[in-house]
C-alpha positions in Angstrom: 19.6 -6.6 -15.0 22.1 -4.1 -16.4 20.9 -0.5 -16.2 22.3 2.2 -18.4 23.0 5.5 -16.7 24.5 7.5 -19.6 21.4 8.6 -21.6 19.6 10.0 -18.5 22.1 11.5 -16.1 20.0 14.6 -16.0 17.2 12.7 -14.3 19.3 12.6 -11.1 18.5 16.3 -10.8 14.9 15.2 -9.9 16.2 14.2 -6.4 16.9 17.9 -5.7 14.6 20.9 -5.7 14.4 22.8 -8.9 15.1 19.8 -11.2 12.6 21.1 -13.7 12.5 24.8 -14.4 10.5 25.5 -17.6 6.7 25.1 -17.7 6.0 21.8 -19.3 2.7 20.1 -20.3 2.7 16.3 -19.8 0.1 13.6 -20.0 -0.2 10.7 -17.6 -2.7 7.9 -17.1 -4.2 7.1 -13.7 -6.1 3.9 -13.0 -7.9 3.7 -9.7 -10.9 2.2 -7.9 -13.2 5.2 -8.1 -16.4 3.1 -7.7 -17.0 -0.4 -6.3 -16.2 -1.9 -2.9 -12.7 -0.5 -2.8 -13.9 3.1 -3.5 -13.3 4.4 0.0 -9.6 3.6 -0.3 -9.6 4.7 -3.9 -10.8 8.1 -2.7 -7.6 8.4 -0.7 -5.5 7.6 -3.7 -7.4 10.2 -5.7 -6.8 12.8 -3.0 -3.1 12.0 -2.8 -2.8 12.3 -6.6 -4.7 15.6 -6.7 -2.3 17.1 -4.1 0.6 15.9 -6.2 -0.8 17.6 -9.3 -0.8 20.9 -7.5 2.7 20.4 -6.2 3.9 19.4 -9.7 2.4 22.6 -11.1 4.4 24.6 -8.6 7.5 22.9 -10.1 6.5 24.0 -13.6 4.9 20.7 -14.6 1.3 20.9 -15.8 -0.1 17.4 -15.9 -3.1 16.4 -18.0 -4.3 13.4 -16.0 -6.4 10.9 -17.9 -8.4 9.0 -15.2 -9.8 5.5 -15.5 -12.0 3.6 -13.1 -11.3 -0.1 -12.7 -14.1 -0.7 -10.2 -11.7 -3.0 -8.4 -12.0 -5.6 -11.2 -9.0 -7.0 -13.2 -10.9 -7.2 -16.5 -12.1 -3.6 -16.2 -8.5 -2.5 -15.3 -7.2 -4.3 -18.4 -9.6 -2.5 -20.7 -8.8 0.8 -19.0 -5.0 0.2 -19.6 -5.6 -0.6 -23.3 -7.5 2.6 -23.7 -4.8 4.6 -22.0 -2.0 2.9 -23.9 -3.5 2.7 -27.4 -6.4 5.2 -27.5 -5.1 8.0 -25.3 -1.4 7.1 -26.1 -0.2 8.2 -22.6 3.5 7.8 -22.1 3.1 6.3 -18.6 0.5 5.1 -16.1 0.2 5.3 -12.3 -2.0 2.8 -10.5 -4.1 0.8 -9.8 -5.0 0.4 -6.2 -5.6 -3.3 -5.4 -3.5 -6.3 -6.1 -5.7 -8.3 -8.5 -6.0 -5.4 -11.1 -2.3 -4.5 -10.6 -1.2 -8.1 -11.2 -3.3 -8.2 -14.4 -1.9 -4.9 -15.6 1.7 -5.9 -15.1 1.5 -8.2 -18.1 -0.2 -5.5 -20.2 2.5 -2.9 -19.3 5.1 -5.3 -20.5 3.2 -6.1 -23.7 2.5 -2.5 -24.6 5.9 -1.3 -23.3 4.3 1.5 -21.2 5.9 2.3 -17.9 3.6 1.4 -15.0 4.3 2.7 -11.5 2.2 0.9 -8.9 1.7 2.9 -5.7 0.4 0.4 -3.2 -0.7 -3.0 -4.5 1.3 -5.5 -2.5 0.8 -9.0 -3.9 4.2 -10.6 -3.8 4.2 -11.8 -7.4 3.5 -8.4 -9.1 7.2 -7.5 -9.3 8.5 -11.1 -9.3 7.6 -11.9 -13.0 10.6 -10.3 -14.5 8.6 -7.4 -16.1 11.0 -4.5 -16.6 8.3 -2.0 -17.5 6.6 -2.4 -14.1 7.8 -0.5 -11.0 6.4 -0.7 -7.5 6.8 2.0 -4.8 5.3 0.1 -1.8 6.7 -2.8 0.1 5.4 -6.3 -1.0 3.1 -8.6 0.9 5.7 -10.4 3.0 6.5 -7.1 4.8 3.0 -6.9 6.1 3.2 -10.4 7.6 6.7 -10.4 8.9 6.6 -7.0 10.6 3.4 -7.7 12.5 4.5 -11.1 13.6 8.0 -9.8 14.6 6.3 -7.0 16.6 4.0 -9.5 18.5 7.0 -11.7 19.3 8.9 -8.6 20.6 5.9 -7.6 22.8 5.1 -10.9 24.4 5.5 -14.7 24.2 2.6 -15.9 22.0 2.7 -19.6 21.0 -0.2 -19.8 18.5 -1.8 -17.8 15.8 -5.0 -18.0 13.7 -5.5 -16.4 10.2 -8.7 -15.0 8.8 -8.4 -13.4 5.4 -10.4 -12.5 2.3 -9.9 -14.8 -0.7 -8.5 -12.1 -2.9 -5.0 -11.8 -4.4 -4.0 -9.5 -1.5 -5.6 -11.5 1.2 -4.2 -14.8 0.0 -0.7 -13.5 -0.7 -0.3 -11.8 2.8 -1.8 -14.8 4.7 0.2 -17.4 2.8 3.4 -15.6 3.5 2.3 -15.0 7.1 1.6 -18.7 7.7 5.0 -19.6 6.4 6.7 -17.0 8.5 4.7 -17.9 11.6 5.8 -21.5 11.3 9.4 -20.4 10.8 9.2 -18.4 14.0 7.8 -21.4 15.9 4.2 -20.3 16.2 1.5 -23.0 15.9 -1.2 -22.3 13.4 -4.5 -23.1 15.0 -6.8 -21.4 12.5 -6.8 -20.8 8.7 -10.0 -19.3 7.5 -10.5 -17.7 4.1 -13.8 -15.9 3.4 -15.6 -14.3 0.5 -15.4 -10.5 0.9 -18.6 -8.6 1.5 -20.4 -11.4 3.4 -22.9 -10.1 6.0 -22.0 -12.4 8.8 -18.6 -13.9 10.0 -19.7 -15.0 13.5 -19.6 -18.7 12.8 -16.0 -18.4 11.5 -15.0 -16.2 14.4 -16.6 -18.6 16.9 -14.6 -21.4 15.3 -11.4 -19.4 15.8 -12.4 -18.5 19.3 -12.7 -22.3 20.1 -9.1 -22.7 18.9 -8.0 -20.2 21.6 -5.2 -18.5 19.5 -2.7 -16.1 21.2 -2.7 -14.0 18.0 -5.4 -13.4 15.4 -4.1 -12.1 12.1 -6.7 -10.5 9.8 -6.4 -9.4 6.1 -9.4 -7.4 4.9 -10.5 -4.3 3.1 -12.5 -1.5 4.8 -16.1 -2.9 5.3 -14.9 -6.4 6.2 -12.3 -5.1 8.6 -14.9 -3.2 10.6 -17.5 -6.0 10.5 -14.9 -8.7 11.6 -13.9 -6.6 14.6 -17.5 -5.8 15.5 -18.4 -9.5 15.4 -15.2 -10.5 17.2 -16.5 -8.4 20.1 -19.9 -10.0 19.8 -18.6 -13.5 20.1 -16.0 -12.6 22.7 -12.9 -13.4 20.7 -10.1 -12.0 22.9 -6.6 -13.1 21.9 -3.3 -11.6 23.2 -3.3 -9.4 20.1 -5.4 -8.6 17.0 -3.0 -8.0 14.0 -4.6 -6.2 11.1 -2.7 -6.6 7.8 -2.9 -3.1 6.5 -5.6 -2.2 3.9 -8.9 -1.8 5.7 -7.3 -1.6 9.1 -5.4 1.6 8.2 -8.3 3.8 7.2 -10.1 6.8 8.7 -13.3 4.7 8.8 -11.7 1.9 10.9 -9.9 4.3 13.2 -13.1 6.2 13.9 -14.8 3.0 15.2 -13.0 3.3 18.6 -15.0 0.6 20.4 -13.5 -2.0 18.0 -10.3 -0.4 16.8 -8.7 0.5 20.1 -5.6 -1.7 20.9 -5.6 -3.3 17.4 -2.1 -3.5 15.8 -1.7 -2.8 12.1 1.2 -2.3 9.7 1.5 0.6 7.3 3.5 1.8 4.3 3.7 5.3 5.7 3.4 7.5 8.8 3.6 11.3 9.1 6.9 11.0 10.9 8.5 8.7 8.3 10.6 11.3 6.5 11.4 15.1 6.9 8.9 16.0 4.2 6.1 13.8 5.6 4.7 16.1 8.3 4.1 19.0 5.9 2.3 16.6 3.5 0.1 15.4 6.4 -0.8 18.9 7.5 -1.7 20.1 4.0 -3.7 16.9 3.2 -5.7 17.2 6.4 -6.4 20.9 5.8 -7.6 20.3 2.3 -9.6 17.0 2.7 -10.6 17.2 6.4 -9.2 13.8 7.3 -5.9 12.2 8.0 -3.9 10.8 5.1 -3.5 7.1 5.1 -0.6 5.3 3.4 -2.8 4.9 0.3 -2.9 8.6 -0.1 0.8 9.0 0.6 2.0 6.3 -1.8 -0.3 7.7 -4.6 1.1 11.2 -4.0 4.7 10.1 -4.1 4.1 7.9 -7.2 2.6 10.8 -9.1 5.3 13.2 -8.0 8.0 10.8 -9.2 6.2 10.0 -12.5 5.3 13.6 -13.2 8.9 14.7 -12.9 10.3 11.7 -14.9 7.8 12.2 -17.7 8.7 15.9 -17.9 12.5 15.2 -18.0 12.1 12.4 -20.5 10.0 14.4 -22.9 7.2 11.8 -22.9 9.3 9.1 -24.5 8.3 5.8 -23.0 11.7 4.1 -23.3 13.4 7.1 -21.7 10.8 7.2 -18.9 11.5 3.5 -18.2 15.3 4.1 -18.2 14.8 7.1 -15.9 12.8 5.1 -13.4 15.4 2.3 -13.5 18.4 4.7 -12.8 16.9 7.5 -10.8 16.5 8.0 -7.0 14.2 10.3 -5.1 13.7 11.6 -1.6 10.2 12.7 -0.5 7.5 11.9 1.9 8.2 8.1 1.7 11.9 8.6 2.5 14.5 7.4 -0.1 13.1 5.7 -3.2 15.0 3.7 -5.7 13.8 0.8 -7.9 16.2 -2.1 -7.8 16.4 -5.8 -8.6 17.1 -8.5 -6.0 15.7 -11.5 -4.2 13.6 -12.4 -7.2 12.1 -8.9 -7.5 12.4 -6.5 -10.5 12.1 -2.7 -10.1 11.0 -3.0 -6.5 11.6 -0.2 -4.1 13.2 -1.4 -0.8 10.7 0.1 1.6 10.5 -0.7 5.4 7.1 -0.7 7.1 6.4 0.4 10.7 3.8 -1.2 13.0 1.3 1.0 14.8 -1.5 0.6 17.3 -4.7 2.4 17.8 -4.7 3.8 21.3 -7.7 5.9 22.5 -8.5 6.8 18.9 -4.9 7.9 18.1 -2.2 6.2 16.0 0.9 5.3 17.9 4.0 3.9 16.1 5.2 1.0 18.3 7.6 -1.0 16.2 10.5 -1.2 15.3 11.9 0.4 18.5 14.2 2.8 16.6 11.2 4.7 15.1 8.6 4.0 17.9 7.0 7.0 19.5 5.0 5.1 22.1 4.7 1.8 24.0 2.4 -1.0 22.9 -0.6 -2.1 24.9 0.0 -5.8 25.1 -1.7 -8.1 25.8 -5.1 -7.1 24.5 -6.9 -5.8 27.6 -10.3 -7.3 26.6 -13.5 -5.8 25.4 -15.2 -3.0 27.2 
């Protein structure tokens, strides 16, 4: 897609401090899972956005944020977007959290011609539909799968892998890409188990996986299920060479705090506090304010709102100019360098690399790739204590 630079050269100033000087009032829509099963992660997005609003105000940008709760459901998200686009007439929208609502909203953003910046929903297809009003900050689903499998292959010599994943857009997308990549890397798939999220008992499924004796167990789950799956893995004695947690519920304060089940689990993340020069300060301020560590959900929401707030201010609230600014601009913040580009079938996709970390004695240790690792992996899994 050809991208015109001329009308918005001034937007490049956003990459440097002081890009906006005069106090400006702007309006932005924000769709998030405030209630419903994804609310614990939605809270992290809210916190990140609230911190961004404070930082934008310091830059002279006063954001009136119109918040909508999608409850984690696509149909509710679609109604929320319609209200923001037509009723509230916002010039741009940030959100939502999860992949199913985000995939539904991509079509609406294109239809209503409202710029939509998605912080963290990772379903592969979201930015593969040719929609030029949709922008995504985070890496897509294949990065979750590939980075975890690459890490496991670097740490040991596993021969087989089993997948257990929730039957949602995110779970299905990550696991499908993971299965294809595992086969490409010569791993034998000995388990492929989808489940309905929120079930009270996964022991029969986990026992089935245990009987297949996989070297690697790859799980894709949101918060409650991630914790329950690991608790019940311990109960049934499932003990592979490595547990691989595909982001989402495995990168939360709740999961980390369950040390009996989280220790030695590998996960992949969109962000760590040592990812960029500005990241440690964000982590420190976030923890001081909210009394918990920031996850990648908070970080991507913060960065998305910082970018959108500055762009809307520069573009004067004009939807077409906001779209052009997002297409042509570049930013450097807590996520490192951000630029939305086209390629490999994606449209307006930020090229973002994800690190792999491991919980070790209740702490997060980045272990892969080697150039950014700050510790050594515990591999193979030492067994349950």
